[in-house]
C-alpha positions as CSV (number, residue, x, y, z in Angstrom):
1,X,162.3,91.8,129.6
2,X,159.9,93.5,132.0
3,X,159.0,91.6,135.3
4,X,157.2,92.7,138.3
5,X,159.3,94.2,141.0
6,X,160.7,91.5,143.4
7,X,159.3,93.5,146.4
8,X,155.9,93.9,144.8
9,X,153.0,93.8,147.3
10,X,150.7,90.8,147.1
11,X,147.7,91.3,144.8
12,X,144.9,93.1,146.5
13,X,141.6,91.5,147.4
14,X,138.6,92.4,145.2
15,X,137.4,95.9,146.0
16,X,133.7,95.7,147.0
17,X,133.3,99.4,147.3
18,X,132.2,101.4,144.3
19,X,132.2,98.6,141.7
20,X,131.1,101.1,139.1
21,X,134.5,102.7,139.0
22,X,136.4,101.8,135.8
23,X,138.7,98.8,136.2
24,X,141.7,100.8,135.2
25,X,141.0,103.2,138.1
26,X,140.3,100.4,140.6
27,X,143.7,98.8,139.7
28,X,145.7,102.1,139.7
29,X,149.0,101.4,141.6
30,X,149.2,102.8,145.1
31,X,153.0,102.8,145.1
32,X,155.9,102.7,142.6
33,X,156.4,99.1,143.5
34,X,153.0,98.2,142.1
35,X,153.7,99.7,138.7
36,X,154.0,97.0,136.1
37,X,156.8,97.3,133.5
38,X,159.2,100.2,132.9
39,X,162.1,98.6,134.8
40,X,164.8,100.8,133.2
41,X,163.0,103.8,134.8
42,X,161.4,102.3,137.9
43,X,163.6,99.4,138.8
44,X,166.0,99.4,141.8
45,X,168.7,101.0,139.6
46,X,166.3,103.1,137.6
47,X,166.5,106.8,137.2
48,X,163.5,107.6,139.4
49,X,164.7,105.4,142.2
50,X,168.1,107.1,142.2
51,X,166.4,110.5,142.2
52,X,164.1,109.7,145.1
53,X,167.0,108.2,147.1
54,X,169.1,111.4,146.6
55,X,166.3,113.6,147.8
56,X,166.7,115.8,144.8
57,X,163.7,115.7,142.5
58,X,164.4,117.3,139.1
59,X,162.2,118.2,136.2
60,X,161.3,115.3,133.9
61,X,159.8,114.6,130.5
62,X,158.1,111.2,130.4
63,X,158.0,110.0,126.8
64,X,156.2,107.0,125.7
65,X,153.0,105.4,124.1
66,X,149.6,105.7,125.7
67,X,148.7,103.4,128.5
68,X,152.2,102.9,129.8
69,X,151.8,104.5,133.2
70,X,153.2,108.0,132.7
71,X,150.4,109.8,134.6
72,X,150.3,107.2,137.4
73,X,154.1,107.4,137.9
74,X,153.9,111.2,138.1
75,X,151.3,111.0,140.9
76,X,153.3,108.3,142.8
77,X,156.5,110.4,142.4
78,X,154.8,113.3,144.2
79,X,153.6,110.9,146.9
80,X,157.0,109.4,147.4
81,X,158.7,112.8,147.8
82,X,155.9,114.6,149.7
83,X,155.4,117.1,146.9
84,X,152.1,118.8,146.3
85,X,150.6,117.4,143.0
86,X,149.1,119.7,140.4
87,X,147.9,118.4,137.1
88,X,147.0,120.2,133.9
89,X,146.5,119.2,130.3
90,X,148.0,121.1,127.4
91,X,144.9,120.4,125.4
92,X,142.6,122.3,127.7
93,X,144.9,124.9,129.2
94,X,146.2,128.3,128.1
95,X,148.4,131.1,129.3
96,X,145.8,132.3,131.9
97,X,145.6,128.8,133.4
98,X,149.4,128.5,133.6
99,X,149.6,131.9,135.4
100,X,147.1,130.6,138.0
101,X,149.0,127.4,138.5
102,X,152.3,129.2,138.9
103,X,150.9,131.7,141.4
104,X,149.3,128.8,143.5
105,X,152.7,127.1,143.5
106,X,154.4,130.2,144.7
107,X,151.9,130.5,147.5
108,X,152.5,126.9,148.4
109,X,156.2,127.3,148.4
110,X,156.1,130.2,150.8
111,X,154.2,127.9,153.1
112,X,157.0,125.3,152.8
113,X,155.3,123.0,150.3
114,X,156.9,122.3,147.0
115,X,154.8,121.6,143.9
116,X,155.2,118.9,141.3
117,X,153.4,120.2,138.2
118,X,152.3,117.4,135.9
119,X,151.5,118.6,132.3
120,X,149.8,115.9,130.2
121,X,150.4,116.2,126.4
122,X,153.0,118.8,127.0
123,X,153.9,118.8,123.3
124,X,150.6,120.4,122.5
125,X,151.8,123.7,124.0
126,X,153.3,126.1,121.5
127,X,156.8,127.4,121.9
128,X,155.9,130.6,123.7
129,X,153.8,128.6,126.2
130,X,156.7,126.1,126.7
131,X,159.0,129.1,127.3
132,X,156.7,130.2,130.1
133,X,157.8,127.2,132.2
134,X,161.5,128.2,132.2
135,X,161.5,130.9,134.9
136,X,159.4,128.8,137.4
137,X,161.6,125.8,136.7
138,X,164.8,127.8,137.3
139,X,163.7,129.5,140.5
140,X,162.3,126.2,142.0
141,X,158.6,127.3,142.0
142,X,157.7,124.0,140.4
143,X,159.3,120.7,139.5
144,X,157.9,120.1,136.0
145,X,156.9,116.6,134.9
146,X,155.7,116.6,131.4
147,X,154.1,113.6,129.6
148,X,154.3,113.2,125.8
149,X,153.6,110.5,123.2
150,X,155.7,112.4,120.7
151,X,159.5,112.6,120.3
152,X,160.6,115.4,122.6
153,X,163.5,116.2,120.3
154,X,161.0,117.4,117.6
155,X,158.2,118.7,119.7
156,X,159.8,120.5,122.7
157,X,161.9,123.6,122.9
158,X,165.7,123.0,123.3
159,X,165.7,125.4,126.3
160,X,163.0,123.3,128.1
161,X,164.7,120.0,127.2
162,X,168.0,121.3,128.6
163,X,166.4,121.8,132.0
164,X,164.7,118.4,132.2
165,X,165.7,114.7,132.1
166,X,163.9,112.6,129.4
167,X,162.7,109.2,130.6
168,X,161.5,106.9,127.9
169,X,158.5,104.6,128.7
170,X,157.9,101.6,126.5
171,X,154.8,99.6,125.5
172,X,153.9,96.9,127.9
173,X,155.2,93.5,126.7
174,X,153.5,90.1,127.0
175,X,154.7,89.3,130.5
176,X,153.5,92.8,131.7
177,X,150.0,92.3,130.2
178,X,149.8,88.8,131.6
179,X,150.6,90.2,135.1
180,X,148.0,92.9,134.6
181,X,145.4,90.3,133.5
182,X,146.1,88.4,136.7
183,X,145.5,91.5,138.8
184,X,142.3,92.1,136.8
185,X,141.1,88.6,137.4
186,X,141.6,89.0,141.1
187,X,139.7,92.3,141.1
188,X,136.7,91.0,139.1
189,X,136.7,87.7,141.1
190,X,137.0,85.2,138.3
191,X,139.3,84.0,135.5
192,X,138.8,85.5,132.1
193,X,136.5,83.2,130.0
194,X,139.1,82.8,127.3
195,X,140.9,79.8,125.8
196,X,144.6,80.0,125.3
197,X,144.4,81.3,121.7
198,X,141.8,83.9,122.7
199,X,144.0,85.1,125.6
200,X,146.9,85.6,123.1
201,X,144.5,87.5,120.8
202,X,143.5,89.8,123.7
203,X,147.1,90.6,124.5
204,X,147.7,91.3,120.8
205,X,144.7,93.6,120.6
206,X,145.9,95.7,123.5
207,X,149.0,96.7,121.4
208,X,151.0,97.3,124.6
209,X,148.5,99.8,126.1
210,X,147.7,98.8,129.7
211,X,144.7,101.1,130.0
212,X,143.1,99.8,126.8
213,X,143.9,96.2,127.9
214,X,141.9,96.7,131.1
215,X,139.1,98.3,129.1
216,X,138.9,95.2,126.9
217,X,138.9,92.9,130.0
218,X,136.1,95.0,131.5
219,X,134.1,94.6,128.3
220,X,134.6,90.8,128.3
221,X,133.6,90.6,131.9
222,X,130.4,92.6,131.4
223,X,129.3,90.5,128.3
224,X,130.0,87.0,129.5
225,X,128.6,84.7,132.2
226,X,130.0,82.0,134.4
227,X,129.5,79.3,131.9
228,X,130.9,81.1,128.8
229,X,134.2,80.4,127.2
230,X,135.4,82.4,124.2
231,X,137.8,81.3,121.5
232,X,139.6,83.6,119.1
233,X,136.6,84.1,116.8
234,X,134.2,84.6,119.7
235,X,136.5,87.2,121.2
236,X,136.9,89.2,118.0
237,X,133.2,89.2,117.5
238,X,132.7,90.5,121.0
239,X,135.3,93.3,121.2
240,X,136.0,96.1,118.7
241,X,139.4,95.8,117.1
242,X,141.7,98.6,118.4
243,X,143.4,100.7,115.8
244,X,147.2,100.3,115.9
245,X,149.2,103.0,117.6
246,X,150.0,105.1,114.5
247,X,149.8,108.9,114.0
248,X,150.3,109.6,110.3
249,X,152.0,112.9,111.1
250,X,154.2,111.9,114.0
251,X,156.5,109.2,115.4
252,X,154.5,106.1,114.5
253,X,154.5,107.2,110.9
254,X,158.2,108.1,110.7
255,X,159.3,105.0,112.7
256,X,157.6,102.6,110.3
257,X,158.6,104.3,107.0
258,X,162.2,104.3,108.3
259,X,161.8,100.6,109.1
260,X,160.3,99.9,105.6
261,X,163.1,101.8,103.8
262,X,165.9,100.1,105.8
263,X,164.5,96.6,105.3
264,X,164.2,97.2,101.5
265,X,167.8,98.5,101.5
266,X,168.8,95.5,103.6
267,X,167.3,93.1,101.0
268,X,164.9,91.5,103.5
269,X,161.6,91.1,101.6
270,X,159.8,89.4,104.5
271,X,160.5,92.2,107.0
272,X,159.8,94.8,104.3
273,X,156.4,93.3,103.6
274,X,155.6,93.2,107.3
275,X,156.3,96.9,107.8
276,X,154.4,97.7,104.5
277,X,151.4,95.7,105.8
278,X,151.5,97.5,109.2
279,X,151.4,100.9,107.5
280,X,148.5,99.8,105.2
281,X,146.7,98.3,108.1
282,X,147.1,101.5,110.2
283,X,145.5,103.6,107.4
284,X,148.6,105.1,105.7
285,X,147.9,106.7,102.4
286,X,149.0,104.2,99.7
287,X,150.2,107.0,97.4
288,X,152.6,108.1,100.1
289,X,154.0,104.6,100.2
290,X,154.1,104.6,96.4
291,X,156.2,107.8,96.4
292,X,158.6,106.4,99.0
293,X,159.0,103.1,97.0
294,X,159.9,105.2,93.9
295,X,162.5,107.0,96.1
296,X,163.9,103.7,97.2
297,X,164.2,102.6,93.6
298,X,166.4,105.6,92.7
299,X,168.3,105.9,95.9
300,X,169.2,102.4,96.9
301,X,169.0,100.4,93.6
302,X,169.7,102.9,90.9
303,X,171.6,101.6,88.0
304,X,172.2,98.2,89.6
305,X,168.8,97.4,88.2
306,X,167.5,100.2,85.9
307,X,164.1,98.5,85.8
308,X,163.4,99.2,89.4
309,X,162.3,102.8,88.7
310,X,159.8,102.0,85.9
311,X,158.5,99.1,87.8
312,X,157.9,101.2,90.9
313,X,156.3,103.9,88.8
314,X,154.1,101.3,87.1
315,X,152.9,100.1,90.5
316,X,151.9,103.7,91.3
317,X,149.9,103.8,88.1
318,X,148.4,100.4,88.8
319,X,147.2,101.6,92.2
320,X,145.6,104.6,90.5
321,X,143.7,102.3,88.1
322,X,142.7,99.6,90.6
323,X,142.1,101.6,93.8
324,X,142.0,99.9,97.2
325,X,142.2,97.1,98.2
326,X,143.4,95.5,94.9
327,X,146.0,98.3,94.2
328,X,147.9,97.5,97.4
329,X,149.0,94.2,95.9
330,X,150.8,96.1,93.1
331,X,152.7,98.1,95.8
332,X,153.4,94.9,97.7
333,X,154.9,93.4,94.5
334,X,157.2,96.4,94.2
335,X,158.2,96.0,97.9
336,X,159.4,92.5,97.2
337,X,161.0,93.5,93.8
338,X,163.0,96.3,95.4
339,X,164.0,94.3,98.4
340,X,165.4,91.4,96.2
341,X,167.0,93.7,93.6
342,X,170.8,94.3,93.6
343,X,171.6,97.4,95.5
344,X,173.7,100.4,94.6
345,X,173.7,104.0,95.8
346,X,176.4,105.0,93.2
347,X,174.1,107.4,91.3
348,X,172.8,108.9,94.6
349,X,176.4,109.5,95.8
350,X,177.5,110.8,92.4
351,X,174.6,113.3,92.2
352,X,175.3,114.6,95.8
353,X,179.0,115.0,95.0
354,X,178.3,116.8,91.7
355,X,175.7,119.1,93.4
356,X,178.2,120.0,96.2
357,X,180.9,120.8,93.6
358,X,178.4,122.9,91.6
359,X,177.5,124.9,94.6
360,X,181.1,125.5,95.6
361,X,182.6,126.4,92.2
362,X,180.3,129.1,90.9
363,X,179.8,129.4,87.1
364,X,183.0,128.4,85.2
365,X,182.5,128.4,81.4
366,X,182.4,125.0,79.7
367,X,185.2,124.2,77.2
368,X,184.9,126.3,74.0
369,X,184.9,123.2,71.9
370,X,181.4,122.1,73.1
371,X,179.8,125.6,72.9
372,X,177.4,126.3,70.1
373,X,178.4,129.1,67.6
374,X,175.1,130.3,66.1
375,X,176.7,133.7,65.0
376,X,179.7,134.6,62.9
377,X,181.2,136.6,65.8
378,X,181.0,133.5,68.1
379,X,182.8,131.4,65.4
380,X,185.6,133.9,65.2
381,X,185.9,133.8,68.9
382,X,186.5,130.1,68.8
383,X,183.1,128.8,69.9
384,X,182.8,125.2,68.8
385,X,186.3,125.1,67.3
386,X,187.8,121.6,67.3
387,X,184.6,119.8,68.3
388,X,184.7,116.1,67.3
389,X,181.3,114.5,66.5
390,X,181.4,111.3,68.5
391,X,179.4,109.3,65.9
392,X,182.1,110.0,63.3
393,X,184.7,108.0,65.3
394,X,185.2,104.2,64.9
395,X,184.3,103.6,68.6
396,X,181.5,106.2,68.7
397,X,183.5,107.9,71.5
398,X,185.8,110.9,71.0
399,X,187.3,111.1,74.4
400,X,187.1,114.9,74.4
401,X,187.3,116.8,77.7
402,X,183.9,118.2,78.7
403,X,184.6,119.7,82.2
404,X,185.4,123.4,82.6
405,X,189.1,123.9,82.5
406,X,188.9,125.7,85.9
407,X,187.6,122.5,87.5
408,X,189.3,119.7,85.6
409,X,188.2,116.2,85.2
410,X,186.1,114.8,88.0
411,X,185.1,111.2,89.0
412,X,181.6,111.3,90.5
413,X,180.0,108.1,89.4
414,X,181.6,104.9,90.7
415,X,179.5,101.8,89.7
416,X,179.5,98.9,92.1
417,X,180.2,95.3,91.1
418,X,176.6,94.3,91.5
419,X,173.7,93.9,89.0
420,X,173.7,95.9,85.8
421,X,176.3,98.3,87.2
422,X,178.9,95.5,86.8
423,X,178.5,95.9,83.0
424,X,178.5,99.7,83.3
425,X,181.8,99.5,85.2
426,X,183.3,97.6,82.3
427,X,182.0,100.1,79.8
428,X,183.4,103.1,81.8
429,X,186.8,101.4,82.1
430,X,186.8,101.0,78.3
431,X,185.9,104.6,77.8
432,X,188.7,105.6,80.3
433,X,191.3,103.7,78.3
434,X,190.1,105.3,75.0
435,X,190.3,108.7,76.7
436,X,193.9,108.1,77.9
437,X,194.9,107.0,74.4
438,X,193.4,110.1,72.8
439,X,195.1,112.4,75.5
440,X,198.5,110.7,75.1
441,X,198.2,111.0,71.3
442,X,197.7,114.7,71.3
């Protein structure tokens, strides 16, 4: 839950000066107490409050979605600690720009003024550029505050991360956006011309992005008059639909495919369909999803339902034939089939165990009985000697030993008591008894 700070200042009166400034800029908080949301970071017991109270400002990485206040908080942090604020963007800056910034910070430090260097999109810097921050962080030339929308664990050097505290910002929730809307209504001097459903739609369209939310409010204010009132349909006709926060190569992509995989594994078809729909809606490649569904069929269902793999593969072929949007329904059908199928990772575990053993044990020769003897010499050497043709036995099962003698018999595949594997378990138990009888009879 994110609430406004208890000591938040009263809403400011409408600003009559410079009404052409964007609404997001006019409503930019003037102190940390005015920032909406981010209570774990900014609340009375939050990390930044403790840092300011201690008088020791350390380097930070602010990680979170767009429009959650990372840039604003960095500015306010500099104000609260009386640091000189310097801002650069990793998109537009190179090594030469960094050298100039560092030299200016050294000059300021000699004059008794410390510098907070805010680097927007810090993950865009390559590893060599990121390393250039290390000396100036260590000698106190700058306090680095980097902002990133990507997971710092993947995008930032370990050396840089070890010298900075990561603070995670979250998307604004409904109460946060409601509070932001109230501030906007005070600023523009009127209530938004939206009925209850349209207001909910507006909050949904913002997708937790406060900056985008204020942009939508500004668009509504400019396009409506005092007597207008918009319902859901009127609002959606007026404003362009925002694309969901989703980067097909980064966190949004990996978070949702992880959620889809785990909800299928967890046998929740409704949640699985939801995450599947979100990825399709965000523009994910359906063939990527088809490949992942095939993977789920073999990893999480396996022999508990042997039909899962051909059905998943058939859906991939159906998508190829139908294309979009009809083909997505075939993939959705597989999502439901896999989520409701009995689950087993017995084959997955067996393969990994066998692969590990194969890597550890080198190249021991198989038993001579199961080696071919295409030449007379090989026959005299014992190749194929004593081999029993399984189909010649009454049970169609000879019970011979097939593992290399140096390794001995192994037990990789352990069927579960679910789905078709319950029958396989019975069959394997039967084979095991026959094998014991043959071994005891030798």
